[in-house]
mmCIF file of the N, C-alpha and C atoms, coordinates in Angstrom:
data_MODEL
# 
_entry.id   MODEL 
# 
loop_
_atom_site.group_PDB 
_atom_site.id 
_atom_site.type_symbol 
_atom_site.label_atom_id 
_atom_site.label_alt_id 
_atom_site.label_comp_id 
_atom_site.label_asym_id 
_atom_site.label_entity_id 
_atom_site.label_seq_id 
_atom_site.pdbx_PDB_ins_code 
_atom_site.Cartn_x 
_atom_site.Cartn_y 
_atom_site.Cartn_z 
_atom_site.occupancy 
_atom_site.B_iso_or_equiv 
_atom_site.pdbx_formal_charge 
_atom_site.auth_seq_id 
_atom_site.auth_comp_id 
_atom_site.auth_asym_id 
_atom_site.auth_atom_id 
_atom_site.pdbx_PDB_model_num 
ATOM 1   N N  . MET A 1 1  ? 13.260 29.712 15.296 1.00 0.00 ? 1  MET A N  1 
ATOM 2   C CA . MET A 1 1  ? 12.142 29.153 16.026 1.00 0.00 ? 1  MET A CA 1 
ATOM 3   C C  . MET A 1 1  ? 12.331 27.655 16.198 1.00 0.00 ? 1  MET A C  1 
ATOM 4   N N  . ALA A 1 2  ? 11.953 27.143 17.352 1.00 0.00 ? 2  ALA A N  1 
ATOM 5   C CA . ALA A 1 2  ? 12.055 25.713 17.615 1.00 0.00 ? 2  ALA A CA 1 
ATOM 6   C C  . ALA A 1 2  ? 10.992 24.969 16.811 1.00 0.00 ? 2  ALA A C  1 
ATOM 7   N N  . GLU A 1 3  ? 11.348 23.788 16.397 1.00 0.00 ? 3  GLU A N  1 
ATOM 8   C CA . GLU A 1 3  ? 10.413 22.960 15.636 1.00 0.00 ? 3  GLU A CA 1 
ATOM 9   C C  . GLU A 1 3  ? 9.243  22.555 16.536 1.00 0.00 ? 3  GLU A C  1 
ATOM 10  N N  . LYS A 1 4  ? 8.033  22.658 16.022 1.00 0.00 ? 4  LYS A N  1 
ATOM 11  C CA . LYS A 1 4  ? 6.844  22.262 16.782 1.00 0.00 ? 4  LYS A CA 1 
ATOM 12  C C  . LYS A 1 4  ? 6.564  20.795 16.488 1.00 0.00 ? 4  LYS A C  1 
ATOM 13  N N  . ILE A 1 5  ? 6.614  19.963 17.519 1.00 0.00 ? 5  ILE A N  1 
ATOM 14  C CA . ILE A 1 5  ? 6.382  18.526 17.399 1.00 0.00 ? 5  ILE A CA 1 
ATOM 15  C C  . ILE A 1 5  ? 4.998  18.200 17.928 1.00 0.00 ? 5  ILE A C  1 
ATOM 16  N N  . VAL A 1 6  ? 4.256  17.420 17.159 1.00 0.00 ? 6  VAL A N  1 
ATOM 17  C CA . VAL A 1 6  ? 2.934  16.947 17.573 1.00 0.00 ? 6  VAL A CA 1 
ATOM 18  C C  . VAL A 1 6  ? 3.051  15.428 17.705 1.00 0.00 ? 6  VAL A C  1 
ATOM 19  N N  . ASP A 1 7  ? 3.081  14.936 18.941 1.00 0.00 ? 7  ASP A N  1 
ATOM 20  C CA . ASP A 1 7  ? 3.267  13.503 19.186 1.00 0.00 ? 7  ASP A CA 1 
ATOM 21  C C  . ASP A 1 7  ? 1.915  12.810 19.229 1.00 0.00 ? 7  ASP A C  1 
ATOM 22  N N  . CYS A 1 8  ? 1.638  12.042 18.195 1.00 0.00 ? 8  CYS A N  1 
ATOM 23  C CA . CYS A 1 8  ? 0.361  11.313 18.091 1.00 0.00 ? 8  CYS A CA 1 
ATOM 24  C C  . CYS A 1 8  ? 0.575  9.807  18.112 1.00 0.00 ? 8  CYS A C  1 
ATOM 25  N N  . VAL A 1 9  ? 1.739  9.374  18.600 1.00 0.00 ? 9  VAL A N  1 
ATOM 26  C CA . VAL A 1 9  ? 2.008  7.941  18.674 1.00 0.00 ? 9  VAL A CA 1 
ATOM 27  C C  . VAL A 1 9  ? 0.999  7.302  19.618 1.00 0.00 ? 9  VAL A C  1 
ATOM 28  N N  . GLY A 1 10 ? 0.382  6.224  19.162 1.00 0.00 ? 10 GLY A N  1 
ATOM 29  C CA . GLY A 1 10 ? -0.624 5.529  19.954 1.00 0.00 ? 10 GLY A CA 1 
ATOM 30  C C  . GLY A 1 10 ? -2.033 6.057  19.751 1.00 0.00 ? 10 GLY A C  1 
ATOM 31  N N  . LEU A 1 11 ? -2.179 7.101  18.927 1.00 0.00 ? 11 LEU A N  1 
ATOM 32  C CA . LEU A 1 11 ? -3.491 7.688  18.669 1.00 0.00 ? 11 LEU A CA 1 
ATOM 33  C C  . LEU A 1 11 ? -3.921 7.346  17.236 1.00 0.00 ? 11 LEU A C  1 
ATOM 34  N N  . TYR A 1 12 ? -5.209 7.193  17.063 1.00 0.00 ? 12 TYR A N  1 
ATOM 35  C CA . TYR A 1 12 ? -5.712 6.768  15.759 1.00 0.00 ? 12 TYR A CA 1 
ATOM 36  C C  . TYR A 1 12 ? -6.729 7.759  15.213 1.00 0.00 ? 12 TYR A C  1 
ATOM 37  N N  . CYS A 1 13 ? -6.966 7.654  13.902 1.00 0.00 ? 13 CYS A N  1 
ATOM 38  C CA . CYS A 1 13 ? -7.864 8.542  13.185 1.00 0.00 ? 13 CYS A CA 1 
ATOM 39  C C  . CYS A 1 13 ? -9.169 8.737  13.969 1.00 0.00 ? 13 CYS A C  1 
ATOM 40  N N  . PRO A 1 14 ? -9.601 9.968  14.107 1.00 0.00 ? 14 PRO A N  1 
ATOM 41  C CA . PRO A 1 14 ? -9.138 11.199 13.455 1.00 0.00 ? 14 PRO A CA 1 
ATOM 42  C C  . PRO A 1 14 ? -8.232 12.055 14.336 1.00 0.00 ? 14 PRO A C  1 
ATOM 43  N N  . VAL A 1 15 ? -7.728 11.508 15.443 1.00 0.00 ? 15 VAL A N  1 
ATOM 44  C CA . VAL A 1 15 ? -6.981 12.320 16.413 1.00 0.00 ? 15 VAL A CA 1 
ATOM 45  C C  . VAL A 1 15 ? -5.716 12.955 15.825 1.00 0.00 ? 15 VAL A C  1 
ATOM 46  N N  . PRO A 1 16 ? -4.867 12.232 15.075 1.00 0.00 ? 16 PRO A N  1 
ATOM 47  C CA . PRO A 1 16 ? -3.673 12.898 14.528 1.00 0.00 ? 16 PRO A CA 1 
ATOM 48  C C  . PRO A 1 16 ? -4.004 14.106 13.651 1.00 0.00 ? 16 PRO A C  1 
ATOM 49  N N  . ILE A 1 17 ? -5.038 13.993 12.822 1.00 0.00 ? 17 ILE A N  1 
ATOM 50  C CA . ILE A 1 17 ? -5.435 15.132 11.982 1.00 0.00 ? 17 ILE A CA 1 
ATOM 51  C C  . ILE A 1 17 ? -5.954 16.272 12.846 1.00 0.00 ? 17 ILE A C  1 
ATOM 52  N N  . ALA A 1 18 ? -6.766 15.959 13.841 1.00 0.00 ? 18 ALA A N  1 
ATOM 53  C CA . ALA A 1 18 ? -7.322 16.998 14.722 1.00 0.00 ? 18 ALA A CA 1 
ATOM 54  C C  . ALA A 1 18 ? -6.210 17.723 15.468 1.00 0.00 ? 18 ALA A C  1 
ATOM 55  N N  . GLN A 1 19 ? -5.233 16.983 15.965 1.00 0.00 ? 19 GLN A N  1 
ATOM 56  C CA . GLN A 1 19 ? -4.133 17.621 16.691 1.00 0.00 ? 19 GLN A CA 1 
ATOM 57  C C  . GLN A 1 19 ? -3.247 18.431 15.751 1.00 0.00 ? 19 GLN A C  1 
ATOM 58  N N  . ALA A 1 20 ? -3.040 17.939 14.541 1.00 0.00 ? 20 ALA A N  1 
ATOM 59  C CA . ALA A 1 20 ? -2.257 18.707 13.555 1.00 0.00 ? 20 ALA A CA 1 
ATOM 60  C C  . ALA A 1 20 ? -2.987 19.992 13.184 1.00 0.00 ? 20 ALA A C  1 
ATOM 61  N N  . ALA A 1 21 ? -4.298 19.909 13.029 1.00 0.00 ? 21 ALA A N  1 
ATOM 62  C CA . ALA A 1 21 ? -5.087 21.096 12.677 1.00 0.00 ? 21 ALA A CA 1 
ATOM 63  C C  . ALA A 1 21 ? -4.969 22.167 13.752 1.00 0.00 ? 21 ALA A C  1 
ATOM 64  N N  . GLN A 1 22 ? -4.958 21.747 15.008 1.00 0.00 ? 22 GLN A N  1 
ATOM 65  C CA . GLN A 1 22 ? -4.801 22.704 16.107 1.00 0.00 ? 22 GLN A CA 1 
ATOM 66  C C  . GLN A 1 22 ? -3.382 23.276 16.108 1.00 0.00 ? 22 GLN A C  1 
ATOM 67  N N  . ALA A 1 23 ? -2.395 22.417 15.952 1.00 0.00 ? 23 ALA A N  1 
ATOM 68  C CA . ALA A 1 23 ? -0.994 22.850 16.021 1.00 0.00 ? 23 ALA A CA 1 
ATOM 69  C C  . ALA A 1 23 ? -0.624 23.791 14.879 1.00 0.00 ? 23 ALA A C  1 
ATOM 70  N N  . ILE A 1 24 ? -1.170 23.558 13.690 1.00 0.00 ? 24 ILE A N  1 
ATOM 71  C CA . ILE A 1 24 ? -0.810 24.399 12.533 1.00 0.00 ? 24 ILE A CA 1 
ATOM 72  C C  . ILE A 1 24 ? -1.299 25.829 12.750 1.00 0.00 ? 24 ILE A C  1 
ATOM 73  N N  . GLN A 1 25 ? -2.344 25.993 13.534 1.00 0.00 ? 25 GLN A N  1 
ATOM 74  C CA . GLN A 1 25 ? -2.853 27.336 13.832 1.00 0.00 ? 25 GLN A CA 1 
ATOM 75  C C  . GLN A 1 25 ? -1.962 28.081 14.827 1.00 0.00 ? 25 GLN A C  1 
ATOM 76  N N  . GLU A 1 26 ? -1.075 27.350 15.492 1.00 0.00 ? 26 GLU A N  1 
ATOM 77  C CA . GLU A 1 26 ? -0.193 27.943 16.502 1.00 0.00 ? 26 GLU A CA 1 
ATOM 78  C C  . GLU A 1 26 ? 1.149  28.392 15.932 1.00 0.00 ? 26 GLU A C  1 
ATOM 79  N N  . VAL A 1 27 ? 1.356  28.167 14.623 1.00 0.00 ? 27 VAL A N  1 
ATOM 80  C CA . VAL A 1 27 ? 2.591  28.625 13.987 1.00 0.00 ? 27 VAL A CA 1 
ATOM 81  C C  . VAL A 1 27 ? 2.249  29.654 12.916 1.00 0.00 ? 27 VAL A C  1 
ATOM 82  N N  . GLU A 1 28 ? 3.255  30.413 12.522 1.00 0.00 ? 28 GLU A N  1 
ATOM 83  C CA . GLU A 1 28 ? 3.057  31.451 11.514 1.00 0.00 ? 28 GLU A CA 1 
ATOM 84  C C  . GLU A 1 28 ? 3.122  30.854 10.110 1.00 0.00 ? 28 GLU A C  1 
ATOM 85  N N  . GLU A 1 29 ? 2.566  31.573 9.146  1.00 0.00 ? 29 GLU A N  1 
ATOM 86  C CA . GLU A 1 29 ? 2.649  31.159 7.749  1.00 0.00 ? 29 GLU A CA 1 
ATOM 87  C C  . GLU A 1 29 ? 4.108  30.940 7.374  1.00 0.00 ? 29 GLU A C  1 
ATOM 88  N N  . GLY A 1 30 ? 4.383  29.833 6.700  1.00 0.00 ? 30 GLY A N  1 
ATOM 89  C CA . GLY A 1 30 ? 5.750  29.497 6.297  1.00 0.00 ? 30 GLY A CA 1 
ATOM 90  C C  . GLY A 1 30 ? 6.490  28.644 7.310  1.00 0.00 ? 30 GLY A C  1 
ATOM 91  N N  . GLU A 1 31 ? 5.987  28.561 8.538  1.00 0.00 ? 31 GLU A N  1 
ATOM 92  C CA . GLU A 1 31 ? 6.604  27.712 9.547  1.00 0.00 ? 31 GLU A CA 1 
ATOM 93  C C  . GLU A 1 31 ? 6.047  26.300 9.430  1.00 0.00 ? 31 GLU A C  1 
ATOM 94  N N  . ARG A 1 32 ? 6.733  25.376 10.079 1.00 0.00 ? 32 ARG A N  1 
ATOM 95  C CA . ARG A 1 32 ? 6.387  23.960 9.929  1.00 0.00 ? 32 ARG A CA 1 
ATOM 96  C C  . ARG A 1 32 ? 6.078  23.298 11.264 1.00 0.00 ? 32 ARG A C  1 
ATOM 97  N N  . ILE A 1 33 ? 5.270  22.255 11.161 1.00 0.00 ? 33 ILE A N  1 
ATOM 98  C CA . ILE A 1 33 ? 5.053  21.361 12.299 1.00 0.00 ? 33 ILE A CA 1 
ATOM 99  C C  . ILE A 1 33 ? 5.486  19.965 11.856 1.00 0.00 ? 33 ILE A C  1 
ATOM 100 N N  . THR A 1 34 ? 5.864  19.159 12.833 1.00 0.00 ? 34 THR A N  1 
ATOM 101 C CA . THR A 1 34 ? 6.207  17.764 12.573 1.00 0.00 ? 34 THR A CA 1 
ATOM 102 C C  . THR A 1 34 ? 5.278  16.898 13.390 1.00 0.00 ? 34 THR A C  1 
ATOM 103 N N  . VAL A 1 35 ? 4.605  15.981 12.719 1.00 0.00 ? 35 VAL A N  1 
ATOM 104 C CA . VAL A 1 35 ? 3.681  15.065 13.386 1.00 0.00 ? 35 VAL A CA 1 
ATOM 105 C C  . VAL A 1 35 ? 4.337  13.691 13.439 1.00 0.00 ? 35 VAL A C  1 
ATOM 106 N N  . LEU A 1 36 ? 4.365  13.116 14.630 1.00 0.00 ? 36 LEU A N  1 
ATOM 107 C CA . LEU A 1 36 ? 4.856  11.753 14.820 1.00 0.00 ? 36 LEU A CA 1 
ATOM 108 C C  . LEU A 1 36 ? 3.641  10.875 15.074 1.00 0.00 ? 36 LEU A C  1 
ATOM 109 N N  . ALA A 1 37 ? 3.497  9.804  14.314 1.00 0.00 ? 37 ALA A N  1 
ATOM 110 C CA . ALA A 1 37 ? 2.322  8.951  14.453 1.00 0.00 ? 37 ALA A CA 1 
ATOM 111 C C  . ALA A 1 37 ? 2.681  7.513  14.090 1.00 0.00 ? 37 ALA A C  1 
ATOM 112 N N  . ASP A 1 38 ? 1.867  6.582  14.569 1.00 0.00 ? 38 ASP A N  1 
ATOM 113 C CA . ASP A 1 38 ? 2.079  5.180  14.201 1.00 0.00 ? 38 ASP A CA 1 
ATOM 114 C C  . ASP A 1 38 ? 0.821  4.549  13.600 1.00 0.00 ? 38 ASP A C  1 
ATOM 115 N N  . ASP A 1 39 ? -0.170 5.358  13.299 1.00 0.00 ? 39 ASP A N  1 
ATOM 116 C CA . ASP A 1 39 ? -1.391 4.889  12.640 1.00 0.00 ? 39 ASP A CA 1 
ATOM 117 C C  . ASP A 1 39 ? -1.127 4.840  11.136 1.00 0.00 ? 39 ASP A C  1 
ATOM 118 N N  . PRO A 1 40 ? -1.190 3.648  10.505 1.00 0.00 ? 40 PRO A N  1 
ATOM 119 C CA . PRO A 1 40 ? -0.927 3.572  9.065  1.00 0.00 ? 40 PRO A CA 1 
ATOM 120 C C  . PRO A 1 40 ? -1.879 4.423  8.224  1.00 0.00 ? 40 PRO A C  1 
ATOM 121 N N  . GLY A 1 41 ? -3.011 4.805  8.781  1.00 0.00 ? 41 GLY A N  1 
ATOM 122 C CA . GLY A 1 41 ? -3.963 5.649  8.066  1.00 0.00 ? 41 GLY A CA 1 
ATOM 123 C C  . GLY A 1 41 ? -3.416 7.020  7.718  1.00 0.00 ? 41 GLY A C  1 
ATOM 124 N N  . VAL A 1 42 ? -2.359 7.459  8.411  1.00 0.00 ? 42 VAL A N  1 
ATOM 125 C CA . VAL A 1 42 ? -1.816 8.792  8.127  1.00 0.00 ? 42 VAL A CA 1 
ATOM 126 C C  . VAL A 1 42 ? -1.253 8.893  6.716  1.00 0.00 ? 42 VAL A C  1 
ATOM 127 N N  . GLU A 1 43 ? -0.879 7.760  6.126  1.00 0.00 ? 43 GLU A N  1 
ATOM 128 C CA . GLU A 1 43 ? -0.339 7.785  4.758  1.00 0.00 ? 43 GLU A CA 1 
ATOM 129 C C  . GLU A 1 43 ? -1.356 8.335  3.770  1.00 0.00 ? 43 GLU A C  1 
ATOM 130 N N  . ASN A 1 44 ? -2.620 8.108  4.017  1.00 0.00 ? 44 ASN A N  1 
ATOM 131 C CA . ASN A 1 44 ? -3.679 8.643  3.170  1.00 0.00 ? 44 ASN A CA 1 
ATOM 132 C C  . ASN A 1 44 ? -4.262 9.929  3.740  1.00 0.00 ? 44 ASN A C  1 
ATOM 133 N N  . ASP A 1 45 ? -4.396 9.973  5.068  1.00 0.00 ? 45 ASP A N  1 
ATOM 134 C CA . ASP A 1 45 ? -5.082 11.095 5.714  1.00 0.00 ? 45 ASP A CA 1 
ATOM 135 C C  . ASP A 1 45 ? -4.363 12.426 5.529  1.00 0.00 ? 45 ASP A C  1 
ATOM 136 N N  . PHE A 1 46 ? -3.058 12.460 5.744  1.00 0.00 ? 46 PHE A N  1 
ATOM 137 C CA . PHE A 1 46 ? -2.356 13.738 5.712  1.00 0.00 ? 46 PHE A CA 1 
ATOM 138 C C  . PHE A 1 46 ? -2.234 14.339 4.315  1.00 0.00 ? 46 PHE A C  1 
ATOM 139 N N  . PRO A 1 47 ? -1.931 13.553 3.271  1.00 0.00 ? 47 PRO A N  1 
ATOM 140 C CA . PRO A 1 47 ? -1.938 14.164 1.934  1.00 0.00 ? 47 PRO A CA 1 
ATOM 141 C C  . PRO A 1 47 ? -3.312 14.747 1.586  1.00 0.00 ? 47 PRO A C  1 
ATOM 142 N N  . SER A 1 48 ? -4.372 14.030 1.933  1.00 0.00 ? 48 SER A N  1 
ATOM 143 C CA . SER A 1 48 ? -5.726 14.530 1.648  1.00 0.00 ? 48 SER A CA 1 
ATOM 144 C C  . SER A 1 48 ? -6.028 15.786 2.440  1.00 0.00 ? 48 SER A C  1 
ATOM 145 N N  . TRP A 1 49 ? -5.667 15.783 3.722  1.00 0.00 ? 49 TRP A N  1 
ATOM 146 C CA . TRP A 1 49 ? -5.925 16.942 4.586  1.00 0.00 ? 49 TRP A CA 1 
ATOM 147 C C  . TRP A 1 49 ? -5.181 18.169 4.075  1.00 0.00 ? 49 TRP A C  1 
ATOM 148 N N  . CYS A 1 50 ? -3.928 17.983 3.672  1.00 0.00 ? 50 CYS A N  1 
ATOM 149 C CA . CYS A 1 50 ? -3.149 19.116 3.156  1.00 0.00 ? 50 CYS A CA 1 
ATOM 150 C C  . CYS A 1 50 ? -3.761 19.653 1.865  1.00 0.00 ? 50 CYS A C  1 
ATOM 151 N N  . LYS A 1 51 ? -4.228 18.771 1.010  1.00 0.00 ? 51 LYS A N  1 
ATOM 152 C CA . LYS A 1 51 ? -4.846 19.208 -0.237 1.00 0.00 ? 51 LYS A CA 1 
ATOM 153 C C  . LYS A 1 51 ? -6.095 20.043 0.042  1.00 0.00 ? 51 LYS A C  1 
ATOM 154 N N  . VAL A 1 52 ? -6.906 19.600 0.993  1.00 0.00 ? 52 VAL A N  1 
ATOM 155 C CA . VAL A 1 52 ? -8.150 20.293 1.331  1.00 0.00 ? 52 VAL A CA 1 
ATOM 156 C C  . VAL A 1 52 ? -7.878 21.624 2.030  1.00 0.00 ? 52 VAL A C  1 
ATOM 157 N N  . THR A 1 53 ? -6.890 21.658 2.924  1.00 0.00 ? 53 THR A N  1 
ATOM 158 C CA . THR A 1 53 ? -6.642 22.854 3.720  1.00 0.00 ? 53 THR A CA 1 
ATOM 159 C C  . THR A 1 53 ? -5.709 23.849 3.043  1.00 0.00 ? 53 THR A C  1 
ATOM 160 N N  . GLY A 1 54 ? -4.940 23.387 2.058  1.00 0.00 ? 54 GLY A N  1 
ATOM 161 C CA . GLY A 1 54 ? -4.011 24.272 1.372  1.00 0.00 ? 54 GLY A CA 1 
ATOM 162 C C  . GLY A 1 54 ? -2.637 24.340 1.997  1.00 0.00 ? 54 GLY A C  1 
ATOM 163 N N  . HIS A 1 55 ? -2.404 23.581 3.076  1.00 0.00 ? 55 HIS A N  1 
ATOM 164 C CA . HIS A 1 55 ? -1.067 23.536 3.666  1.00 0.00 ? 55 HIS A CA 1 
ATOM 165 C C  . HIS A 1 55 ? -0.175 22.633 2.817  1.00 0.00 ? 55 HIS A C  1 
ATOM 166 N N  . LYS A 1 56 ? 1.134  22.819 2.917  1.00 0.00 ? 56 LYS A N  1 
ATOM 167 C CA . LYS A 1 56 ? 2.074  22.046 2.103  1.00 0.00 ? 56 LYS A CA 1 
ATOM 168 C C  . LYS A 1 56 ? 2.571  20.829 2.870  1.00 0.00 ? 56 LYS A C  1 
ATOM 169 N N  . LEU A 1 57 ? 2.400  19.660 2.268  1.00 0.00 ? 57 LEU A N  1 
ATOM 170 C CA . LEU A 1 57 ? 2.969  18.434 2.827  1.00 0.00 ? 57 LEU A CA 1 
ATOM 171 C C  . LEU A 1 57 ? 4.425  18.389 2.380  1.00 0.00 ? 57 LEU A C  1 
ATOM 172 N N  . VAL A 1 58 ? 5.325  18.701 3.298  1.00 0.00 ? 58 VAL A N  1 
ATOM 173 C CA . VAL A 1 58 ? 6.746  18.765 2.968  1.00 0.00 ? 58 VAL A CA 1 
ATOM 174 C C  . VAL A 1 58 ? 7.316  17.356 2.839  1.00 0.00 ? 58 VAL A C  1 
ATOM 175 N N  . SER A 1 59 ? 6.969  16.489 3.792  1.00 0.00 ? 59 SER A N  1 
ATOM 176 C CA . SER A 1 59 ? 7.436  15.105 3.726  1.00 0.00 ? 59 SER A CA 1 
ATOM 177 C C  . SER A 1 59 ? 6.549  14.208 4.573  1.00 0.00 ? 59 SER A C  1 
ATOM 178 N N  . LEU A 1 60 ? 6.494  12.955 4.166  1.00 0.00 ? 60 LEU A N  1 
ATOM 179 C CA . LEU A 1 60 ? 5.809  11.918 4.928  1.00 0.00 ? 60 LEU A CA 1 
ATOM 180 C C  . LEU A 1 60 ? 6.670  10.681 4.769  1.00 0.00 ? 60 LEU A C  1 
ATOM 181 N N  . GLU A 1 61 ? 7.347  10.329 5.853  1.00 0.00 ? 61 GLU A N  1 
ATOM 182 C CA . GLU A 1 61 ? 8.258  9.194  5.762  1.00 0.00 ? 61 GLU A CA 1 
ATOM 183 C C  . GLU A 1 61 ? 7.966  8.169  6.842  1.00 0.00 ? 61 GLU A C  1 
ATOM 184 N N  . GLU A 1 62 ? 8.165  6.913  6.484  1.00 0.00 ? 62 GLU A N  1 
ATOM 185 C CA . GLU A 1 62 ? 8.002  5.834  7.448  1.00 0.00 ? 62 GLU A CA 1 
ATOM 186 C C  . GLU A 1 62 ? 9.322  5.667  8.185  1.00 0.00 ? 62 GLU A C  1 
ATOM 187 N N  . THR A 1 63 ? 9.231  5.561  9.513  1.00 0.00 ? 63 THR A N  1 
ATOM 188 C CA . THR A 1 63 ? 10.412 5.375  10.345 1.00 0.00 ? 63 THR A CA 1 
ATOM 189 C C  . THR A 1 63 ? 10.248 4.073  11.126 1.00 0.00 ? 63 THR A C  1 
ATOM 190 N N  . GLU A 1 64 ? 11.255 3.715  11.896 1.00 0.00 ? 64 GLU A N  1 
ATOM 191 C CA . GLU A 1 64 ? 11.153 2.511  12.729 1.00 0.00 ? 64 GLU A CA 1 
ATOM 192 C C  . GLU A 1 64 ? 10.038 2.651  13.762 1.00 0.00 ? 64 GLU A C  1 
ATOM 193 N N  . GLU A 1 65 ? 9.771  3.874  14.193 1.00 0.00 ? 65 GLU A N  1 
ATOM 194 C CA . GLU A 1 65 ? 8.757  4.116  15.220 1.00 0.00 ? 65 GLU A CA 1 
ATOM 195 C C  . GLU A 1 65 ? 7.361  4.328  14.632 1.00 0.00 ? 65 GLU A C  1 
ATOM 196 N N  . GLY A 1 66 ? 7.268  4.567  13.336 1.00 0.00 ? 66 GLY A N  1 
ATOM 197 C CA . GLY A 1 66 ? 5.974  4.843  12.723 1.00 0.00 ? 66 GLY A CA 1 
ATOM 198 C C  . GLY A 1 66 ? 6.141  5.778  11.543 1.00 0.00 ? 66 GLY A C  1 
ATOM 199 N N  . TYR A 1 67 ? 5.600  6.980  11.671 1.00 0.00 ? 67 TYR A N  1 
ATOM 200 C CA . TYR A 1 67 ? 5.640  7.959  10.580 1.00 0.00 ? 67 TYR A CA 1 
ATOM 201 C C  . TYR A 1 67 ? 6.062  9.318  11.110 1.00 0.00 ? 67 TYR A C  1 
ATOM 202 N N  . ARG A 1 68 ? 6.746  10.058 10.245 1.00 0.00 ? 68 ARG A N  1 
ATOM 203 C CA . ARG A 1 68 ? 7.147  11.437 10.537 1.00 0.00 ? 68 ARG A CA 1 
ATOM 204 C C  . ARG A 1 68 ? 6.613  12.283 9.387  1.00 0.00 ? 68 ARG A C  1 
ATOM 205 N N  . ILE A 1 69 ? 5.698  13.195 9.720  1.00 0.00 ? 69 ILE A N  1 
ATOM 206 C CA . ILE A 1 69 ? 5.043  14.020 8.713  1.00 0.00 ? 69 ILE A CA 1 
ATOM 207 C C  . ILE A 1 69 ? 5.401  15.482 8.974  1.00 0.00 ? 69 ILE A C  1 
ATOM 208 N N  . VAL A 1 70 ? 5.913  16.165 7.968  1.00 0.00 ? 70 VAL A N  1 
ATOM 209 C CA . VAL A 1 70 ? 6.271  17.572 8.107  1.00 0.00 ? 70 VAL A CA 1 
ATOM 210 C C  . VAL A 1 70 ? 5.319  18.377 7.222  1.00 0.00 ? 70 VAL A C  1 
ATOM 211 N N  . ILE A 1 71 ? 4.668  19.369 7.846  1.00 0.00 ? 71 ILE A N  1 
ATOM 212 C CA . ILE A 1 71 ? 3.672  20.194 7.159  1.00 0.00 ? 71 ILE A CA 1 
ATOM 213 C C  . ILE A 1 71 ? 4.035  21.657 7.332  1.00 0.00 ? 71 ILE A C  1 
ATOM 214 N N  . GLU A 1 72 ? 3.975  22.402 6.242  1.00 0.00 ? 72 GLU A N  1 
ATOM 215 C CA . GLU A 1 72 ? 4.242  23.837 6.277  1.00 0.00 ? 72 GLU A CA 1 
ATOM 216 C C  . GLU A 1 72 ? 2.926  24.591 6.191  1.00 0.00 ? 72 GLU A C  1 
ATOM 217 N N  . ARG A 1 73 ? 2.761  25.555 7.106  1.00 0.00 ? 73 ARG A N  1 
ATOM 218 C CA . ARG A 1 73 ? 1.542  26.340 7.096  1.00 0.00 ? 73 ARG A CA 1 
ATOM 219 C C  . ARG A 1 73 ? 1.542  27.287 5.897  1.00 0.00 ? 73 ARG A C  1 
ATOM 220 N N  . ARG A 1 74 ? 0.428  27.310 5.205  1.00 0.00 ? 74 ARG A N  1 
ATOM 221 C CA . ARG A 1 74 ? 0.263  28.186 4.065  1.00 0.00 ? 74 ARG A CA 1 
ATOM 222 C C  . ARG A 1 74 ? -0.849 29.187 4.355  1.00 0.00 ? 74 ARG A C  1 
ATOM 223 N N  . LYS A 1 75 ? -0.804 30.288 3.664  1.00 0.00 ? 75 LYS A N  1 
ATOM 224 C CA . LYS A 1 75 ? -1.790 31.357 3.848  1.00 0.00 ? 75 LYS A CA 1 
ATOM 225 C C  . LYS A 1 75 ? -3.196 30.820 3.604  1.00 0.00 ? 75 LYS A C  1 
ATOM 226 N N  . GLY A 1 76 ? -4.100 31.213 4.464  1.00 0.00 ? 76 GLY A N  1 
ATOM 227 C CA . GLY A 1 76 ? -5.495 30.834 4.306  1.00 0.00 ? 76 GLY A CA 1 
ATOM 228 C C  . GLY A 1 76 ? -5.827 29.459 4.809  1.00 0.00 ? 76 GLY A C  1 
ATOM 229 N N  . GLY A 1 77 ? -4.789 28.676 5.169  1.00 0.00 ? 77 GLY A N  1 
ATOM 230 C CA . GLY A 1 77 ? -5.034 27.318 5.621  1.00 0.00 ? 77 GLY A CA 1 
ATOM 231 C C  . GLY A 1 77 ? -5.473 27.241 7.039  1.00 0.00 ? 77 GLY A C  1 
# 
């Protein structure tokens, strides 16, 4: 399966979380989405969102363009 990319560059809270929430519903359990964002708030927002929803935060890394967040869909999330 092709990687699902959610491009949120230039968008600010709560839009990246809202778009990730929609995108995670479009993949099967165990599959991943990658969120690209440049809002520094994602460093706090995504770990919290994953904890609340039960999805797995695979990685959150800062890049030259902003942030790259990889989330794996978990059952019930």
